[in-house]
VODRENPA-349003 format. One line per 3 residues: number of its first residue (from 1); their letters; for each residue x, z, y of N, C-alpha, C, O, CB. Coordinates in Angstrom, 3 decimals. Glycine has a CB too. Example, Ala and Ser with C-alpha at 12.3 -4.5 7.8 and 13.67 -1.06 7.14 Angstrom:
<pts>
1) as) 13.190,7.800,-5.690,12.300,7.800,-4.500,13.200,7.800,-3.300,14.236,8.465,-3.319,11.308,9.046,-4.473 ~ 12.850,7.080,-2.250,13.670,7.140,-1.060,12.900,7.870,0.030,13.409,8.039,1.138,14.084,5.725,-0.598
</pts>
This chain:
<pts>
1) myf) -12.328,4.464,-11.672,-10.913,4.680,-11.422,-10.338,5.495,-12.568,-10.961,6.441,-13.050,-10.683,5.390,-10.061 ~ -9.144,5.117,-12.995,-8.440,5.820,-14.059,-7.042,6.117,-13.531,-6.372,5.236,-12.992,-8.396,4.976,-15.400 ~ -6.608,7.365,-13.690,-5.289,7.777,-13.226,-4.601,8.555,-14.330,-5.214,9.395,-14.990,-5.388,8.625,-11.932
4) hql) -3.316,8.267,-14.527,-2.532,9.024,-15.502,-1.083,9.079,-15.030,-0.527,8.079,-14.576,-2.631,8.385,-16.925 ~ -0.489,10.248,-15.142,0.929,10.439,-14.820,1.682,10.601,-16.132,1.327,11.453,-16.946,1.151,11.687,-13.878 ~ 2.716,9.795,-16.348,3.559,9.870,-17.536,4.998,9.946,-17.059,5.599,8.933,-16.701,3.333,8.641,-18.494
7) del) 5.545,11.151,-17.056,6.888,11.386,-16.524,6.965,10.834,-15.099,6.208,11.281,-14.238,7.974,10.726,-17.434 ~ 7.855,9.882,-14.825,8.011,9.356,-13.462,7.117,8.148,-13.179,7.242,7.524,-12.125,9.456,8.975,-13.224 ~ 6.227,7.816,-14.097,5.325,6.670,-13.970,3.913,7.113,-13.638,3.381,8.035,-14.256,5.320,5.849,-15.254
10) tin) 3.312,6.458,-12.664,1.901,6.644,-12.360,1.163,5.388,-12.797,1.579,4.275,-12.476,1.673,6.940,-10.838 ~ 0.063,5.568,-13.531,-0.770,4.451,-13.987,-2.126,4.576,-13.308,-2.796,5.602,-13.428,-0.919,4.439,-15.558 ~ -2.528,3.528,-12.592,-3.823,3.489,-11.918,-4.561,2.222,-12.321,-3.997,1.129,-12.271,-3.652,3.558,-10.377
13) vst) -5.807,2.362,-12.716,-6.646,1.205,-13.020,-7.968,1.416,-12.311,-8.588,2.472,-12.439,-6.849,1.014,-14.571 ~ -8.398,0.418,-11.567,-9.661,0.505,-10.849,-10.448,-0.779,-11.065,-9.883,-1.873,-11.062,-9.427,0.761,-9.338 ~ -11.746,-0.640,-11.250,-12.610,-1.807,-11.391,-13.456,-2.031,-10.133,-14.351,-2.876,-10.131,-13.518,-1.644,-12.613
16) arn) -13.176,-1.279,-9.066,-13.933,-1.415,-7.815,-13.770,-2.821,-7.243,-12.676,-3.383,-7.273,-13.472,-0.360,-6.781 ~ -14.836,-3.377,-6.732,-14.801,-4.723,-6.138,-14.543,-4.689,-4.637,-14.159,-5.703,-4.053,-16.110,-5.447,-6.409 ~ -14.748,-3.540,-4.009,-14.389,-3.375,-2.592,-13.964,-1.931,-2.381,-14.284,-1.051,-3.179,-15.587,-3.754,-1.641
19) med) -13.239,-1.703,-1.296,-12.665,-0.384,-1.065,-12.907,0.016,0.395,-12.398,-0.620,1.319,-11.139,-0.371,-1.404 ~ -13.681,1.063,0.580,-13.925,1.593,1.914,-12.770,2.520,2.297,-12.071,3.026,1.419,-15.289,2.345,1.976 ~ -12.563,2.750,3.600,-11.484,3.620,4.069,-11.570,5.015,3.450,-10.554,5.582,3.048,-11.521,3.726,5.589
22) adw) -12.789,5.568,3.374,-12.965,6.910,2.817,-12.567,6.946,1.340,-11.978,7.924,0.880,-14.424,7.374,2.985 ~ -12.888,5.880,0.592,-12.508,5.801,-0.819,-10.987,5.736,-0.957,-10.414,6.385,-1.833,-13.162,4.572,-1.489 ~ -10.340,4.961,-0.104,-8.888,4.806,-0.145,-8.204,6.140,0.158,-7.251,6.517,-0.524,-8.428,3.723,0.859
25) lsf) -8.685,6.854,1.176,-8.105,8.144,1.525,-8.327,9.154,0.391,-7.432,9.937,0.071,-8.715,8.669,2.843 ~ -9.505,9.132,-0.207,-9.788,10.011,-1.333,-8.843,9.718,-2.499,-8.368,10.641,-3.160,-11.249,9.857,-1.779 ~ -8.571,8.437,-2.751,-7.638,8.048,-3.796,-6.238,8.578,-3.498,-5.592,9.138,-4.385,-7.611,6.526,-3.946
28) leg) -5.757,8.411,-2.261,-4.426,8.892,-1.885,-4.315,10.405,-2.059,-3.349,10.904,-2.637,-4.112,8.508,-0.435 ~ -5.314,11.125,-1.553,-5.284,12.585,-1.646,-5.382,13.063,-3.093,-4.696,14.008,-3.483,-6.420,13.187,-0.825 ~ -6.223,12.420,-3.883,-6.381,12.802,-5.278,-5.114,12.553,-6.085,-4.727,13.372,-6.919,-7.538,12.049,-5.894
31) tla) -4.470,11.416,-5.830,-3.221,11.091,-6.509,-2.141,12.110,-6.170,-1.417,12.568,-7.054,-2.758,9.680,-6.130 ~ -2.031,12.462,-4.902,-1.046,13.449,-4.476,-1.321,14.809,-5.118,-0.393,15.476,-5.577,-1.046,13.575,-2.947 ~ -2.574,15.218,-5.153,-2.926,16.520,-5.736,-2.548,16.574,-7.214,-2.008,17.579,-7.676,-4.434,16.798,-5.566
34) isr) -2.822,15.512,-7.952,-2.479,15.499,-9.376,-0.968,15.512,-9.562,-0.458,16.263,-10.393,-3.088,14.269,-10.069 ~ -0.246,14.694,-8.804,1.217,14.657,-8.920,1.828,16.014,-8.610,2.742,16.464,-9.301,1.801,13.597,-7.982 ~ 1.323,16.662,-7.571,1.861,17.985,-7.209,1.515,19.034,-8.251,2.325,19.918,-8.533,1.329,18.422,-5.846
37) slr) 0.331,18.947,-8.820,-0.045,19.935,-9.837,0.819,19.778,-11.095,1.088,20.756,-11.791,-1.542,19.795,-10.197 ~ 1.247,18.553,-11.381,2.114,18.306,-12.539,3.589,18.527,-12.207,4.435,18.576,-13.100,1.909,16.882,-13.052 ~ 3.885,18.659,-10.920,5.260,18.852,-10.438,6.210,17.761,-10.927,7.331,18.026,-11.361,5.778,20.209,-10.880
40) vat) 5.722,16.536,-10.840,6.515,15.374,-11.241,6.530,14.387,-10.083,5.480,14.040,-9.542,5.943,14.708,-12.540 ~ 7.711,13.940,-9.707,7.830,12.941,-8.651,7.607,11.559,-9.248,8.194,11.216,-10.274,9.216,13.024,-7.953 ~ 6.771,10.780,-8.613,6.525,9.416,-9.063,7.611,8.512,-8.514,7.820,8.451,-7.303,5.126,8.924,-8.622
43) kvs) 8.303,7.810,-9.399,9.320,6.850,-8.981,8.842,5.418,-9.137,9.260,4.533,-8.391,10.591,7.054,-9.776 ~ 7.958,5.189,-10.115,7.437,3.847,-10.368,5.941,3.930,-10.625,5.429,4.966,-11.049,8.164,3.182,-11.569 ~ 5.251,2.834,-10.366,3.804,2.832,-10.526,3.333,1.469,-10.996,3.891,0.437,-10.623,3.109,3.216,-9.214
46) ics) 2.301,1.484,-11.815,1.624,0.254,-12.206,0.163,0.429,-11.855,-0.416,1.491,-12.083,1.817,-0.068,-13.734 ~ -0.429,-0.608,-11.303,-1.840,-0.506,-10.970,-2.530,-1.825,-11.251,-1.945,-2.902,-11.130,-2.029,-0.100,-9.503 ~ -3.771,-1.710,-11.622,-4.628,-2.861,-11.825,-5.788,-2.680,-10.864,-6.639,-1.812,-11.056,-5.112,-2.995,-13.329
49) lya) -5.813,-3.494,-9.844,-6.833,-3.388,-8.806,-7.497,-4.734,-8.591,-6.832,-5.770,-8.621,-6.224,-2.874,-7.490 ~ -8.790,-4.726,-8.377,-9.512,-5.951,-8.066,-9.856,-5.982,-6.594,-10.040,-7.054,-6.018,-10.780,-6.075,-8.918 ~ -9.945,-4.803,-5.977,-10.123,-4.690,-4.529,-8.806,-4.160,-3.982,-8.371,-3.073,-4.361,-11.347,-3.745,-4.145
52) ypd) -8.180,-4.899,-3.115,-6.877,-4.518,-2.587,-7.030,-3.870,-1.221,-7.927,-4.234,-0.460,-5.950,-5.738,-2.498 ~ -6.161,-2.907,-0.898,-6.228,-2.287,0.432,-6.006,-3.333,1.524,-5.128,-4.189,1.419,-5.181,-1.155,0.558 ~ -6.821,-3.242,2.571,-6.637,-4.153,3.694,-5.518,-3.620,4.599,-4.910,-2.594,4.296,-7.967,-4.324,4.495
55) arq) -5.249,-4.313,5.702,-4.141,-3.939,6.585,-4.304,-2.509,7.108,-3.334,-1.752,7.156,-4.046,-4.922,7.764 ~ -5.515,-2.140,7.496,-5.756,-0.773,8.000,-5.469,0.256,6.897,-4.850,1.287,7.159,-7.227,-0.623,8.509 ~ -5.908,-0.016,5.695,-5.701,0.924,4.590,-4.229,1.006,4.195,-3.756,2.072,3.799,-6.543,0.514,3.380
58) rmm) -3.500,-0.102,4.296,-2.059,-0.049,4.030,-1.368,0.817,5.080,-0.437,1.556,4.760,-1.447,-1.476,4.019 ~ -1.818,0.730,6.326,-1.278,1.582,7.390,-1.619,3.043,7.109,-0.787,3.925,7.320,-1.833,1.154,8.776 ~ -2.833,3.301,6.635,-3.225,4.667,6.274,-2.287,5.215,5.193,-1.876,6.373,5.254,-4.699,4.704,5.782
61) ase) -1.951,4.381,4.207,-1.061,4.811,3.128,0.327,5.121,3.666,0.945,6.109,3.268,-0.976,3.736,2.039 ~ 0.814,4.284,4.565,2.139,4.503,5.159,2.167,5.823,5.928,3.105,6.607,5.786,2.517,3.329,6.097 ~ 1.144,6.064,6.736,1.047,7.307,7.502,0.913,8.512,6.565,1.473,9.575,6.836,-0.152,7.249,8.474
64) flv) 0.180,8.348,5.477,-0.005,9.405,4.486,1.341,9.793,3.874,1.640,10.979,3.734,-0.990,8.953,3.383 ~ 2.149,8.800,3.512,3.470,9.057,2.930,4.356,9.830,3.897,5.045,10.771,3.502,4.148,7.740,2.539 ~ 4.336,9.427,5.166,5.153,10.104,6.175,4.657,11.532,6.395,5.450,12.473,6.424,5.134,9.321,7.505
67) rhh) 3.342,11.687,6.549,2.747,13.001,6.826,3.051,14.008,5.718,3.235,15.195,5.988,1.235,12.868,7.001 ~ 3.102,13.538,4.474,3.332,14.439,3.342,4.782,14.415,2.856,5.103,14.958,1.799,2.406,14.073,2.197 ~ 5.648,13.781,3.639,7.086,13.736,3.336,7.352,13.199,1.932,8.141,13.763,1.174,7.702,15.131,3.478
70) lek) 6.676,12.095,1.600,6.831,11.489,0.284,7.780,10.304,0.375,7.743,9.529,1.331,5.465,11.049,-0.285 ~ 8.620,10.180,-0.625,9.532,9.047,-0.674,8.776,7.824,-1.157,7.783,7.933,-1.876,10.744,9.343,-1.590 ~ 9.262,6.651,-0.748,8.630,5.444,-1.266,9.044,5.286,-2.729,10.104,5.758,-3.140,9.028,4.180,-0.421
73) mgr) 8.212,4.628,-3.489,8.492,4.430,-4.900,9.560,3.362,-5.084,9.724,2.471,-4.251,7.217,4.048,-5.652 ~ 10.283,3.473,-6.198,11.316,2.494,-6.510,10.744,1.131,-6.828,11.266,0.109,-6.382,12.146,2.971,-7.663 ~ 9.674,1.116,-7.597,9.037,-0.148,-7.980,7.539,0.048,-8.163,7.075,1.105,-8.591,9.665,-0.706,-9.275
76) vav) 6.799,-1.000,-7.827,5.359,-1.024,-8.049,5.017,-2.346,-8.723,5.353,-3.417,-8.218,4.564,-0.845,-6.706 ~ 4.352,-2.262,-9.862,3.860,-3.447,-10.559,2.354,-3.516,-10.355,1.637,-2.550,-10.616,4.226,-3.413,-12.086 ~ 1.886,-4.657,-9.891,0.457,-4.865,-9.711,0.008,-5.867,-10.765,0.569,-6.957,-10.886,0.122,-5.367,-8.259
79) vte) -1.005,-5.484,-11.522,-1.528,-6.340,-12.572,-2.853,-6.909,-12.099,-3.783,-6.171,-11.773,-1.692,-5.564,-13.912 ~ -2.926,-8.226,-12.069,-4.146,-8.886,-11.611,-4.228,-10.280,-12.206,-3.208,-10.914,-12.473,-4.193,-8.953,-10.070 ~ -5.428,-10.742,-12.407,-5.639,-12.122,-12.836,-5.929,-13.008,-11.628,-6.148,-14.210,-11.775,-6.795,-12.206,-13.857
82) nil) -5.930,-12.416,-10.437,-6.170,-13.176,-9.218,-4.908,-13.971,-8.876,-3.899,-13.400,-8.462,-6.576,-12.234,-8.041 ~ -4.972,-15.260,-9.049,-3.819,-16.142,-8.845,-3.311,-16.053,-7.405,-2.102,-16.020,-7.175,-4.189,-17.597,-9.186 ~ -4.210,-16.016,-6.456,-3.803,-15.948,-5.044,-3.089,-14.631,-4.745,-2.083,-14.619,-4.035,-5.030,-16.105,-4.118
85) arg) -3.598,-13.535,-5.278,-2.965,-12.228,-5.047,-1.576,-12.187,-5.677,-0.629,-11.692,-5.066,-3.842,-11.088,-5.618 ~ -1.453,-12.704,-6.896,-0.131,-12.725,-7.550,0.848,-13.585,-6.763,2.003,-13.202,-6.577,-0.246,-13.250,-8.998 ~ 0.396,-14.735,-6.305,1.263,-15.613,-5.518,1.708,-14.969,-4.222,2.874,-15.075,-3.839,0.555,-16.911,-5.218
88) amt) 0.784,-14.298,-3.542,1.125,-13.632,-2.281,2.132,-12.510,-2.514,3.067,-12.337,-1.732,-0.140,-13.074,-1.605 ~ 1.941,-11.750,-3.589,2.881,-10.658,-3.879,4.246,-11.191,-4.282,5.273,-10.615,-3.924,2.329,-9.759,-4.987 ~ 4.260,-12.274,-5.016,5.536,-12.881,-5.404,6.275,-13.377,-4.168,7.477,-13.148,-4.030,5.312,-14.043,-6.400
91) afs) 5.563,-14.058,-3.266,6.187,-14.538,-2.032,6.701,-13.373,-1.195,7.797,-13.440,-0.639,5.192,-15.376,-1.216 ~ 5.909,-12.301,-1.103,6.332,-11.124,-0.342,7.603,-10.529,-0.937,8.498,-10.114,-0.200,5.214,-10.066,-0.313 ~ 7.687,-10.485,-2.269,8.873,-9.906,-2.905,10.113,-10.771,-2.676,11.229,-10.250,-2.663,8.633,-9.728,-4.406
94) wim) 9.940,-12.076,-2.496,11.078,-12.953,-2.170,11.581,-12.669,-0.763,12.785,-12.631,-0.509,10.679,-14.442,-2.300 ~ 10.632,-12.470,0.144,10.984,-12.238,1.551,11.558,-10.833,1.741,12.484,-10.641,2.530,9.748,-12.434,2.457 ~ 11.016,-9.863,1.028,11.411,-8.456,1.152,11.874,-7.935,-0.209,11.175,-7.121,-0.813,10.232,-7.591,1.700
97) pkv) 13.032,-8.380,-0.709,13.449,-8.009,-2.064,13.689,-6.517,-2.281,13.670,-6.065,-3.425,14.688,-8.741,-2.406 ~ 13.912,-5.742,-1.229,14.161,-4.308,-1.391,12.882,-3.506,-1.595,12.937,-2.313,-1.895,14.899,-3.776,-0.187 ~ 11.734,-4.151,-1.435,10.457,-3.447,-1.555,10.180,-3.038,-3.000,9.567,-1.993,-3.215,9.316,-4.324,-1.032
100) gls) 10.598,-3.804,-3.985,10.375,-3.435,-5.382,8.949,-3.634,-5.828,8.373,-2.762,-6.478,10.761,-2.016,-5.603 ~ 8.370,-4.770,-5.488,6.994,-5.093,-5.840,7.005,-6.344,-6.706,7.702,-7.312,-6.401,6.112,-5.295,-4.567 ~ 6.230,-6.321,-7.785,6.102,-7.503,-8.619,4.690,-7.570,-9.165,4.063,-6.542,-9.421,7.135,-7.493,-9.764
103) afr) 4.195,-8.785,-9.341,2.838,-8.993,-9.846,2.890,-9.567,-11.256,3.755,-10.381,-11.579,2.041,-9.933,-8.910 ~ 1.956,-9.129,-12.084,1.891,-9.536,-13.482,0.457,-9.826,-13.872,-0.472,-9.268,-13.287,2.486,-8.456,-14.395 ~ 0.266,-10.699,-14.859,-1.051,-10.907,-15.465,-1.306,-9.757,-16.432,-0.361,-9.108,-16.880,-1.138,-12.298,-16.198
106) ned) -2.556,-9.499,-16.756,-2.900,-8.410,-17.665,-2.192,-8.569,-19.009,-1.732,-7.584,-19.587,-4.415,-8.350,-17.871 ~ -2.103,-9.780,-19.499,-1.454,-10.002,-20.801,0.048,-9.734,-20.757,0.693,-9.660,-21.803,-1.700,-11.429,-21.268 ~ 0.612,-9.588,-19.552,2.037,-9.305,-19.381,2.310,-7.843,-19.017,3.362,-7.525,-18.463,2.613,-10.209,-18.311
109) aaa) 1.359,-6.955,-19.329,1.520,-5.545,-18.979,2.766,-4.940,-19.627,3.442,-4.119,-19.007,0.282,-4.757,-19.397 ~ 3.078,-5.330,-20.860,4.278,-4.792,-21.518,5.534,-5.170,-20.740,6.446,-4.355,-20.606,4.380,-5.308,-22.972 ~ 5.590,-6.393,-20.227,6.732,-6.820,-19.408,6.781,-6.021,-18.107,7.862,-5.696,-17.615,6.650,-8.336,-19.101
112) afh) 5.612,-5.706,-17.553,5.563,-4.894,-16.331,6.135,-3.501,-16.597,6.908,-2.977,-15.794,4.109,-4.786,-15.804 ~ 5.753,-2.908,-17.723,6.292,-1.590,-18.063,7.806,-1.648,-18.281,8.528,-0.736,-17.879,5.601,-1.041,-19.319 ~ 8.276,-2.704,-18.910,9.721,-2.845,-19.119,10.449,-2.937,-17.780,11.489,-2.305,-17.595,10.027,-4.091,-19.981
115) wlh) 9.914,-3.714,-16.852,10.497,-3.867,-15.514,10.499,-2.523,-14.777,11.480,-2.179,-14.118,9.713,-4.929,-14.696 ~ 9.414,-1.772,-14.885,9.333,-0.465,-14.233,10.298,0.535,-14.868,10.875,1.371,-14.173,7.901,0.074,-14.302 ~ 10.471,0.448,-16.186,11.333,1.384,-16.901,12.785,1.282,-16.443,13.540,2.245,-16.582,11.244,1.135,-18.397
118) eag) 13.188,0.142,-15.902,14.543,-0.019,-15.367,14.798,0.916,-14.185,15.950,1.218,-13.872,14.772,-1.470,-14.941 ~ 13.730,1.376,-13.525,13.870,2.210,-12.328,13.274,3.611,-12.485,13.460,4.457,-11.611,13.217,1.523,-11.159 ~ 12.569,3.865,-13.573,11.939,5.172,-13.752,11.952,5.598,-15.208,12.054,4.764,-16.108,10.510,5.148,-13.233
121) tfd) 11.850,6.898,-15.434,11.904,7.463,-16.777,10.493,7.678,-17.324,9.697,8.420,-16.749,12.686,8.790,-16.772 ~ 10.198,7.019,-18.441,8.945,7.197,-19.169,9.062,6.431,-20.484,9.935,5.576,-20.634,7.709,6.703,-18.325 ~ 8.192,6.734,-21.422,8.173,6.060,-22.717,7.292,4.810,-22.604,6.090,4.909,-22.356,7.651,7.020,-23.845
124) eaq) 7.899,3.643,-22.787,7.164,2.379,-22.630,6.018,2.234,-23.624,4.935,1.782,-23.253,8.112,1.208,-22.786 ~ 6.239,2.611,-24.879,5.189,2.493,-25.892,4.009,3.405,-25.551,2.855,3.000,-25.685,5.745,2.838,-27.290 ~ 4.292,4.629,-25.112,3.233,5.562,-24.705,2.493,5.023,-23.488,1.270,5.135,-23.403,3.821,6.958,-24.396
127) aml) 3.224,4.442,-22.553,2.601,3.866,-21.364,1.622,2.756,-21.739,0.537,2.661,-21.167,3.672,3.324,-20.411 ~ 2.006,1.922,-22.696,1.129,0.829,-23.124,-0.132,1.371,-23.788,-1.217,0.822,-23.595,1.870,-0.109,-24.089 ~ 0.000,2.447,-24.570,-1.176,3.077,-25.174,-2.120,3.612,-24.103,-3.337,3.458,-24.208,-0.753,4.211,-26.117
130) iwn) -1.559,4.238,-23.078,-2.368,4.777,-21.980,-3.043,3.639,-21.226,-4.215,3.740,-20.860,-1.497,5.624,-21.016 ~ -2.310,2.560,-20.993,-2.852,1.376,-20.296,-4.071,0.833,-21.054,-5.107,0.552,-20.451,-1.757,0.263,-20.161 ~ -3.940,0.689,-22.367,-5.051,0.191,-23.179,-6.221,1.168,-23.164,-7.376,0.744,-23.129,-4.591,-0.057,-24.621
133) daq) -5.939,2.480,-23.192,-6.991,3.489,-23.119,-7.730,3.407,-21.788,-8.951,3.554,-21.738,-6.403,4.890,-23.313 ~ -6.990,3.174,-20.722,-7.614,3.042,-19.395,-8.615,1.898,-19.397,-9.726,2.038,-18.886,-6.542,2.811,-18.302 ~ -8.224,0.772,-19.970,-9.129,-0.380,-20.004,-10.372,-0.083,-20.836,-11.486,-0.434,-20.447,-8.407,-1.607,-20.564
136) rtl) -10.174,0.564,-21.984,-11.337,0.927,-22.817,-12.237,1.925,-22.093,-13.459,1.780,-22.099,-10.873,1.521,-24.169 ~ -11.634,2.939,-21.471,-12.389,3.974,-20.765,-13.246,3.385,-19.651,-14.363,3.844,-19.411,-11.442,5.018,-20.189 ~ -12.721,2.367,-18.973,-13.442,1.753,-17.857,-14.361,0.620,-18.309,-14.927,-0.090,-17.479,-12.457,1.229,-16.832
139) gmt) -14.509,0.452,-19.625,-15.433,-0.563,-20.138,-14.882,-1.966,-20.111,-15.638,-2.932,-20.207,-16.691,-0.531,-19.362 ~ -13.580,-2.095,-19.984,-12.953,-3.406,-20.009,-12.538,-3.684,-21.453,-12.215,-2.756,-22.194,-11.723,-3.479,-19.027 ~ -12.545,-4.926,-21.847,-11.990,-5.290,-23.136,-10.491,-5.357,-22.943,-10.018,-6.030,-22.027,-12.577,-6.650,-23.677
142) vgs) -9.742,-4.685,-23.774,-8.288,-4.647,-23.620,-7.759,-6.066,-23.589,-7.996,-6.857,-24.503,-7.620,-3.836,-24.762 ~ -7.033,-6.377,-22.518,-6.448,-7.708,-22.362,-7.403,-8.735,-21.785,-7.051,-9.908,-21.662,-5.954,-8.193,-23.675 ~ -8.618,-8.304,-21.425,-9.599,-9.274,-20.921,-9.386,-9.561,-19.445,-8.707,-8.819,-18.736,-11.021,-8.764,-21.148
145) ipp) -9.971,-10.634,-19.011,-9.984,-10.996,-17.604,-11.342,-10.603,-17.053,-12.356,-11.179,-17.448,-9.695,-12.525,-17.391 ~ -11.386,-9.623,-16.139,-12.667,-9.176,-15.602,-13.368,-10.310,-14.843,-12.707,-11.112,-14.184,-12.462,-7.961,-14.677 ~ -14.706,-10.380,-14.934,-15.445,-11.412,-14.222,-15.161,-11.367,-12.725,-15.106,-10.288,-12.133,-16.938,-11.261,-14.476
148) gsi) -14.983,-12.512,-12.123,-14.770,-12.609,-10.694,-13.381,-12.252,-10.230,-13.149,-12.157,-9.025,-15.722,-11.757,-10.009 ~ -12.437,-12.049,-11.147,-11.111,-11.621,-10.718,-10.109,-12.757,-10.642,-8.962,-12.540,-10.251,-10.595,-10.571,-11.643 ~ -10.510,-13.949,-11.002,-9.580,-15.087,-10.935,-9.789,-15.792,-9.609,-10.900,-16.185,-9.254,-9.789,-16.080,-12.134
151) g) -8.662,-15.943,-8.874,-8.728,-16.564,-7.546,-8.733,-18.053,-7.611,-8.786,-18.716,-6.575,-7.587,-16.117,-6.701
</pts>
């Protein structure tokens, strides 16, 4: 897992293939602790996940936001090479346009940052450098398609 806060942008990259409830809760708590220590409110987020939260974990996240009096984010960009996941997120965004969710391929990360920048304050060029560093740090080839991630 890689986490970085850049002004109002949160960048998360994970190479986990499955996500247990305890791991998801640890991620939520850790993200909140870092954001609070930096005293920066997250307005937009980009994440690259291969294991997606299931319905129970999404409910845990919703309850977590309410319990900690956190506002929902303006926009969330999910980067994945999983065709089925991108299609499902695109369909969801059509049905619920106020949610502010969009899916992108890894090679379109710059477009994702541009879309997020419309709703949050951060330097797009710096964000792209951090994104590439995250991939290198996690042993991914920058711009590569991780094995088993195509639906």
